[in-house]
C-alpha positions as CSV (number, residue, x, y, z in Angstrom):
1,M,0.0,0.0,0.0
2,T,1.2,3.5,-0.8
3,R,2.4,5.2,2.3
4,R,1.9,8.8,3.4
5,P,4.2,11.4,1.9
6,H,7.5,11.5,3.7
7,T,9.6,14.5,4.7
8,P,8.3,17.1,4.9
9,S,4.8,15.6,5.3
10,R,1.8,17.9,5.2
11,R,0.9,16.5,8.7
12,S,4.2,17.8,10.2
13,L,3.8,21.1,8.3
14,L,0.3,21.5,9.6
15,R,1.4,21.0,13.2
16,A,3.7,23.9,12.7
17,M,0.9,25.9,11.1
18,A,-1.3,25.3,14.0
19,A,0.9,27.6,16.2
20,L,0.2,30.5,13.9
21,P,-2.9,32.7,14.5
22,A,-5.0,33.1,11.3
23,S,-5.0,36.9,12.0
24,A,-1.2,37.0,11.5
25,L,-1.6,36.0,7.8
26,I,-1.9,39.0,5.5
27,L,-1.6,39.0,1.7
28,G,-2.0,42.7,0.6
29,E,-5.5,43.6,1.5
30,A,-8.6,41.4,1.2
31,P,-10.1,43.3,-1.8
32,G,-6.7,43.0,-3.6
33,L,-4.9,39.8,-4.3
34,L,-7.1,37.8,-1.9
35,G,-10.4,39.2,-3.2
36,T,-13.0,38.3,-0.6
37,A,-11.4,35.0,0.3
38,L,-10.2,34.1,3.8
39,A,-8.0,31.2,5.1
40,A,-11.0,29.0,5.8
41,A,-13.2,26.6,4.0
42,P,-16.1,28.4,2.1
43,P,-19.4,28.4,3.9
44,S,-22.3,26.3,2.6
45,G,-23.6,27.6,-0.6
46,S,-20.3,29.4,-1.4
47,A,-17.2,28.3,-3.2
48,T,-13.5,29.2,-3.4
49,R,-12.5,30.4,-6.8
50,Y,-8.9,30.6,-8.0
51,T,-8.2,32.2,-11.4
52,I,-5.1,32.2,-13.6
53,V,-4.5,33.9,-16.9
54,P,-1.5,32.2,-18.5
55,F,0.0,32.6,-21.9
56,L,0.4,29.3,-23.7
57,N,3.5,27.1,-24.4
58,S,2.5,27.1,-28.0
59,N,1.4,30.8,-28.4
60,D,2.6,33.9,-26.6
61,G,0.2,36.1,-28.5
62,T,-2.9,35.4,-26.4
63,V,-3.9,34.1,-22.9
64,N,-6.5,31.6,-21.7
65,V,-8.4,32.0,-18.5
66,Y,-8.7,29.0,-16.2
67,Q,-10.5,28.6,-12.8
68,S,-10.4,26.1,-10.0
69,D,-12.1,25.6,-6.7
70,D,-9.2,23.9,-5.1
71,A,-6.0,25.4,-6.6
72,T,-5.2,22.0,-8.1
73,D,-7.7,21.1,-10.8
74,F,-7.9,24.2,-13.2
75,R,-10.5,24.1,-15.8
76,L,-10.7,26.3,-18.9
77,A,-13.1,29.2,-18.5
78,K,-12.3,30.8,-21.8
79,A,-9.7,30.1,-24.5
80,S,-7.9,33.1,-26.2
81,A,-9.7,35.4,-23.7
82,Y,-7.4,38.3,-24.4
83,T,-5.2,39.2,-27.4
84,P,-3.4,42.5,-27.1
85,P,-3.9,44.9,-30.1
86,S,-0.2,44.6,-30.9
87,N,2.9,42.8,-29.6
88,R,2.8,39.8,-27.4
89,I,1.5,38.8,-23.9
90,R,3.6,36.8,-21.5
91,D,3.9,36.4,-17.7
92,A,0.4,37.9,-17.0
93,S,-0.3,38.8,-13.4
94,I,-3.8,39.3,-12.2
95,F,-5.5,41.0,-9.2
96,K,-8.9,42.5,-8.3
97,H,-8.9,46.2,-7.5
98,T,-11.1,47.9,-5.0
99,N,-13.1,49.4,-7.9
100,G,-14.4,46.0,-8.8
101,Y,-12.3,45.5,-11.9
102,Y,-9.8,42.7,-12.5
103,Y,-6.5,43.9,-13.9
104,I,-3.6,42.1,-15.6
105,T,-0.2,43.4,-16.3
106,Y,2.2,41.6,-18.6
107,T,5.4,41.4,-20.7
108,T,4.7,42.9,-24.1
109,H,7.4,41.2,-26.3
110,T,8.9,37.8,-26.8
111,W,12.2,37.0,-25.0
112,Q,14.4,37.6,-28.0
113,D,13.3,41.2,-28.6
114,T,13.9,44.5,-26.8
115,S,11.0,45.2,-24.5
116,T,10.8,48.5,-22.8
117,T,7.0,48.5,-22.0
118,I,4.6,46.5,-19.8
119,G,1.0,46.1,-20.8
120,F,-2.2,46.6,-18.9
121,A,-5.8,45.4,-19.5
122,R,-8.9,45.1,-17.3
123,S,-12.1,43.1,-17.1
124,T,-15.4,43.1,-15.2
125,D,-15.7,39.3,-15.2
126,R,-12.2,37.8,-15.6
127,V,-12.9,36.4,-19.1
128,N,-13.6,39.4,-21.3
129,W,-10.7,41.9,-21.3
130,T,-10.2,45.4,-22.6
131,F,-6.7,46.7,-23.5
132,L,-5.8,49.8,-21.5
133,Y,-2.3,50.9,-22.4
134,D,1.4,49.9,-22.8
135,Y,3.6,51.7,-20.2
136,T,7.2,52.6,-21.0
137,V,9.2,51.9,-17.8
138,P,11.3,55.0,-17.2
139,I,14.8,53.5,-16.7
140,A,17.7,55.0,-18.6
141,G,19.1,52.6,-21.1
142,L,16.4,50.1,-20.5
143,S,16.6,47.0,-22.7
144,R,14.0,44.7,-21.2
145,A,11.1,45.0,-18.7
146,W,9.8,41.5,-17.9
147,A,7.4,39.6,-15.7
148,P,5.5,42.5,-13.9
149,E,3.9,41.2,-10.8
150,W,1.1,42.9,-8.8
151,F,1.6,43.4,-5.1
152,V,-1.1,45.1,-2.9
153,D,0.4,46.3,0.4
154,S,-1.4,46.2,3.7
155,D,-1.9,50.0,3.5
156,G,-3.9,49.5,0.3
157,S,-1.3,50.8,-2.1
158,V,-1.1,49.0,-5.5
159,N,2.4,48.2,-6.7
160,V,4.0,46.3,-9.6
161,I,7.3,44.5,-9.2
162,V,9.0,44.3,-12.6
163,S,12.3,42.8,-13.7
164,C,14.4,45.1,-15.8
165,S,17.8,45.0,-17.6
166,T,19.7,47.7,-19.4
167,T,21.5,47.9,-22.7
168,N,25.0,47.5,-21.1
169,D,24.0,43.9,-20.2
170,Q,20.6,43.0,-21.5
171,W,20.5,39.6,-19.7
172,I,21.2,40.8,-16.2
173,F,17.9,41.7,-14.5
174,T,17.1,43.6,-11.4
175,P,13.7,43.9,-9.6
176,Y,12.1,47.3,-9.5
177,L,9.1,48.7,-7.7
178,L,6.5,50.8,-9.4
179,K,3.8,52.3,-7.2
180,A,0.4,53.5,-8.6
181,T,-0.1,57.2,-7.9
182,N,-3.8,57.2,-8.8
183,S,-6.7,54.8,-8.2
184,A,-7.2,54.4,-12.0
185,L,-3.7,52.7,-12.2
186,T,-2.7,55.0,-15.0
187,T,0.2,56.8,-13.4
188,W,3.2,55.4,-11.6
189,S,6.0,56.4,-9.3
190,S,9.6,56.4,-10.6
191,P,11.1,52.9,-10.5
192,V,13.0,52.0,-7.3
193,A,15.3,49.0,-7.3
194,L,14.6,46.5,-4.5
195,S,17.7,46.7,-2.3
196,G,19.4,43.5,-1.2
197,I,18.0,41.2,-4.0
198,G,20.4,42.7,-6.5
199,A,21.2,42.1,-10.1
200,N,20.7,38.8,-12.0
201,H,17.3,38.1,-10.3
202,I,14.1,37.9,-12.2
203,D,10.4,37.0,-11.6
204,T,10.3,38.4,-8.1
205,F,7.0,37.7,-6.3
206,I,6.3,39.2,-2.9
207,V,3.8,38.5,-0.1
208,K,3.4,40.1,3.3
209,I,2.8,38.2,6.5
210,G,2.4,40.4,9.6
211,S,5.1,43.1,9.2
212,T,7.5,41.0,7.1
213,Y,7.8,41.0,3.3
214,H,8.7,37.6,1.8
215,A,10.2,37.6,-1.7
216,F,10.6,34.6,-4.0
217,T,12.9,35.3,-6.9
218,K,14.7,33.3,-9.6
219,N,18.5,33.5,-9.6
220,E,19.3,33.7,-13.4
221,T,22.8,32.2,-12.9
222,T,21.9,29.1,-10.9
223,K,18.3,28.8,-12.2
224,Y,17.0,28.2,-8.7
225,I,14.2,30.0,-6.9
226,E,15.6,31.9,-3.9
227,Y,13.9,33.3,-0.8
228,A,14.5,36.7,0.9
229,T,12.8,38.8,3.6
230,A,12.7,42.4,4.5
231,S,10.9,44.8,6.9
232,N,10.2,47.3,4.1
233,L,8.8,46.7,0.7
234,T,11.8,48.2,-1.1
235,G,14.3,46.4,1.2
236,P,17.0,45.9,2.1
237,Y,16.1,42.2,1.6
238,T,18.2,39.4,3.0
239,I,18.5,36.3,0.8
240,S,18.5,33.5,3.3
241,R,17.7,30.4,1.1
242,T,19.7,29.6,-2.1
243,G,20.4,26.6,-4.3
244,N,18.0,23.7,-4.0
245,W,16.9,24.7,-0.5
246,A,13.2,23.7,-1.0
247,G,13.8,20.6,-3.1
248,W,12.2,22.2,-6.2
249,G,15.2,21.7,-8.5
250,S,16.7,24.1,-11.0
251,Y,15.5,25.6,-14.2
252,R,12.5,26.9,-12.3
253,E,10.9,30.3,-12.8
254,G,7.7,32.4,-12.3
255,P,7.1,31.7,-8.6
256,A,3.6,32.8,-7.5
257,L,2.0,32.3,-4.0
258,V,-1.6,31.9,-2.9
259,Q,-3.0,31.0,0.5
260,L,-5.2,27.9,0.6
261,D,-8.4,27.4,2.5
262,N,-6.7,25.5,5.3
263,G,-4.2,28.4,5.9
264,G,-1.2,26.9,4.2
265,W,0.6,28.6,1.3
266,R,0.9,27.1,-2.2
267,L,3.7,28.1,-4.5
268,F,3.2,27.6,-8.3
269,F,6.2,27.7,-10.5
270,D,7.1,27.1,-14.2
271,G,9.5,24.1,-14.6
272,Y,10.4,25.3,-18.1
273,G,13.5,23.0,-18.1
274,D,11.3,19.9,-18.2
275,G,8.0,21.4,-19.6
276,T,6.1,20.8,-16.3
277,Y,4.2,23.3,-14.2
278,Y,4.6,22.6,-10.5
279,Y,3.1,23.4,-7.1
280,S,4.4,22.9,-3.6
281,D,2.9,23.7,-0.2
282,S,4.2,25.2,3.1
283,Y,2.7,25.4,6.6
284,D,5.5,26.9,8.6
285,T,6.0,30.3,7.1
286,F,8.1,29.0,4.1
287,A,10.7,27.1,6.1
288,T,9.8,23.7,4.6
289,W,7.9,22.6,1.6
290,S,6.1,19.5,0.3
291,A,7.6,17.7,-2.6
292,P,6.8,19.5,-5.9
293,A,3.9,17.9,-7.8
294,A,2.9,18.5,-11.4
295,L,-0.2,20.7,-11.8
296,P,-2.8,18.5,-13.6
297,A,-4.6,19.5,-16.8
298,V,-2.7,22.7,-17.5
299,S,0.9,21.5,-17.0
300,G,2.7,21.5,-20.3
301,T,0.2,24.1,-21.7
302,A,0.2,27.0,-19.3
303,R,3.2,29.3,-18.8
304,H,4.1,31.8,-16.1
305,F,1.1,33.0,-14.2
306,T,-0.1,34.4,-10.9
307,V,-3.3,33.5,-9.0
308,I,-6.2,35.4,-7.6
309,K,-8.4,33.8,-4.9
310,E,-12.0,34.8,-4.2
311,T,-15.0,33.4,-2.3
312,V,-18.1,33.4,-4.6
313,S,-21.7,32.3,-4.4
314,G,-23.0,29.2,-6.0
315,G,-21.0,26.5,-4.2
316,P,-22.3,23.2,-2.9
317,A,-24.8,23.3,0.0
318,L,-25.0,20.5,2.5
319,A,-27.1,20.7,5.7
320,K,-25.3,19.9,9.0
321,N,-26.5,18.1,12.1
322,V,-28.7,15.9,9.9
323,T,-28.4,12.3,8.8
324,R,-27.7,11.5,5.1
325,S,-26.6,8.7,2.8
326,F,-24.1,9.3,0.0
327,Q,-24.7,7.8,-3.4
328,S,-22.0,7.4,-6.0
329,A,-22.5,9.9,-8.9
330,N,-21.4,7.4,-11.5
331,Y,-22.5,4.1,-9.9
332,S,-26.0,5.1,-8.8
333,T,-26.8,1.8,-7.0
334,R,-23.8,2.1,-4.7
335,Y,-23.5,4.0,-1.5
336,W,-21.0,4.8,1.3
337,Q,-21.1,2.0,3.8
338,V,-19.0,1.2,6.9
339,Q,-17.6,-2.3,6.7
340,S,-15.2,-3.4,9.4
341,S,-14.3,0.2,10.1
342,L,-13.5,0.9,6.5
343,L,-15.6,3.0,4.1
344,N,-16.6,1.0,1.0
345,L,-19.1,1.4,-1.8
346,P,-21.5,-1.6,-2.0
347,V,-24.9,-1.8,-3.6
348,V,-27.6,-0.8,-1.2
349,S,-31.3,-1.1,-2.0
350,S,-34.7,-1.1,-0.3
351,S,-34.3,-4.9,0.1
352,S,-31.0,-4.5,1.9
353,A,-30.8,-5.7,5.6
354,T,-31.5,-3.2,8.3
355,A,-27.9,-3.4,9.5
356,E,-26.6,-2.6,6.0
357,K,-28.9,0.4,5.8
358,Q,-27.7,1.6,9.2
359,A,-24.1,1.2,8.1
360,S,-24.9,3.4,5.1
361,T,-26.3,6.3,7.2
362,F,-24.1,9.1,8.5
363,T,-24.6,12.2,10.6
364,V,-23.2,15.3,8.9
365,V,-21.6,17.7,11.4
366,P,-19.4,20.8,11.2
367,G,-15.8,20.0,10.4
368,L,-13.7,19.2,13.5
369,A,-10.8,21.4,12.2
370,D,-12.9,24.0,10.4
371,A,-16.6,24.6,11.1
372,N,-17.2,25.6,7.5
373,G,-16.0,22.1,6.4
374,Y,-17.6,18.8,7.1
375,S,-17.1,15.8,9.3
376,F,-19.1,12.5,9.2
377,R,-20.1,10.3,12.1
378,D,-21.3,6.7,11.8
379,S,-24.1,5.2,14.1
380,S,-21.5,4.3,16.8
381,G,-20.1,7.9,17.0
382,R,-16.9,7.2,15.2
383,Y,-15.7,9.8,12.6
384,L,-14.7,9.3,9.0
385,R,-11.0,10.1,8.6
386,H,-8.1,9.2,6.2
387,W,-5.2,7.0,7.3
388,D,-2.5,5.8,4.8
389,Y,-4.9,7.2,2.2
390,R,-7.7,4.8,3.2
391,A,-11.0,6.2,4.3
392,R,-12.0,4.6,7.7
393,F,-13.9,5.3,10.9
394,D,-12.2,5.8,14.2
395,A,-13.0,7.3,17.6
396,N,-12.1,10.9,18.0
397,D,-8.9,11.0,20.1
398,G,-9.1,14.8,20.6
399,T,-5.9,15.6,18.8
400,S,-5.5,18.4,16.1
401,T,-4.2,15.7,13.7
402,F,-7.3,13.7,14.1
403,A,-9.5,16.7,13.6
404,K,-7.8,17.6,10.4
405,D,-7.8,14.0,9.1
406,A,-11.6,14.0,9.8
407,T,-12.4,17.3,8.1
408,F,-13.4,17.6,4.5
409,V,-14.1,20.6,2.3
410,A,-17.1,20.5,0.0
411,R,-16.4,21.2,-3.7
412,T,-18.8,21.1,-6.6
413,G,-19.2,17.6,-8.1
414,A,-19.1,16.4,-11.6
415,S,-22.9,16.1,-12.0
416,S,-25.9,18.1,-10.8
417,G,-26.5,17.8,-7.1
418,S,-23.2,16.0,-6.5
419,I,-20.4,17.0,-4.1
420,R,-16.7,16.3,-4.0
421,F,-15.0,16.0,-0.6
422,E,-11.5,17.4,-0.4
423,S,-9.2,16.4,2.4
424,Y,-8.7,19.4,4.7
425,N,-5.0,18.7,5.4
426,Y,-4.1,17.2,2.1
427,P,-5.3,19.8,-0.4
428,G,-6.0,18.4,-3.8
429,Y,-6.7,14.9,-2.4
430,Y,-10.3,13.8,-2.6
431,L,-12.5,10.9,-1.3
432,R,-12.6,8.7,-4.4
433,H,-13.8,5.2,-5.0
434,Y,-11.6,2.6,-6.6
435,S,-12.5,-1.0,-6.8
436,Y,-15.5,0.0,-4.6
437,Q,-13.2,1.1,-1.8
438,L,-13.1,4.8,-0.6
439,R,-9.6,6.3,-0.5
440,V,-8.1,9.8,-0.4
441,E,-6.2,10.3,-3.7
442,R,-4.7,13.3,-5.4
443,S,-6.7,14.7,-8.3
444,D,-5.2,13.9,-11.7
445,G,-7.5,16.5,-13.4
446,T,-9.4,13.9,-15.5
447,D,-13.1,13.7,-15.9
448,L,-13.0,10.1,-14.7
449,F,-11.4,11.2,-11.4
450,R,-14.0,13.9,-10.9
451,Q,-16.8,11.4,-11.5
452,D,-15.3,8.8,-9.2
453,S,-14.9,11.5,-6.5
454,S,-18.5,12.8,-6.8
455,F,-21.2,11.8,-4.4
456,V,-24.9,12.8,-4.1
457,P,-26.3,13.4,-0.5
458,V,-29.7,11.7,-0.4
459,A,-32.2,10.8,2.3
460,A,-30.8,8.5,4.9
461,W,-31.3,4.8,4.4
462,A,-32.0,4.4,8.2
């Protein structure tokens, strides 16, 4: 049997995360990069929505829009959603402004060409975009302005971090800060180099937690993503992690962070050296990271992007403190049932024995680790939890680990009325049936996986 992930496991990382108050986590301001989303499971009837606007491996003249409810399984919202009136579009970064518009900023030329401008476009709905303008970055002798990244500070100021090189050495990049000087985002301060990160760094992405700025930046000599901190946005930054410090490997670029519903942080990055897009999670303020995993569905297609997270209406609704049975969405005669403490998916019908019907009936309660999530009790009072990826029922031992193992986040299912249940402490892993056994498995982005992990809450059998 496949064992739990080893060092660093999400479980050990979550223990570290438990010591951090949720109020200490700040990413810009809520209406900015985080939108209306918080570090908690969405309430019943609502959904988390992550949006990316990547250019394509096969075409840097347009961008697609993808969305996801779990930051793992991104689905196409609109192909060729925005094509600029001239030039190219690469490295698009997205955020939602306080005026209700979504904005992207992007690199305007392909990598071979001189590129002294960055582009701007906006949208009311994330999928239909209007070109605004190309902005010439005012740096003397500028050769290239690449990979502009939005950063909304805790004071509400809107900034762009852009990597720039000059004609005396066109391939040596330095990160610069541009601060918007009006709410329309049409005028900008003079560029200020970020002190401490220095030359030959590109794709710098910054988040703020508490009073500390955390920067992730690609070293163009080593091709590794490095990590730096500062007490001021412009620095001086101290680079404290270099080389393969997080286990991500080299020839990696375009780091972008987003906070997950369980409070952890997910870093996305472009593994351009091997044609794979990766993600990796941290629960201890970026000290340790999970092993990088390929992003399903869009890996190999999408290139350099950032992510916006929002909480929106229209998510799955499931009543709590009621009894329900759970029917497979793609095997409609089969239902969840406890068998020798394990959760399986046998056929259940009106002619089934009373004991079988009782074993197929569960009480839905608020999540033990997050009240917006869900936990499930059997008739004996034991809770559904995962262990070595197997779904089983055990008595609550009162530990935070058990609470997280026994909490699931409701995501929209593959068919009308169905729900997918994502593991709270293993984001991207879902309750899924295989050989009529229920397991917690990582989403592979396929329609079959979505169907196998979708269940319909129905009237209780007992």
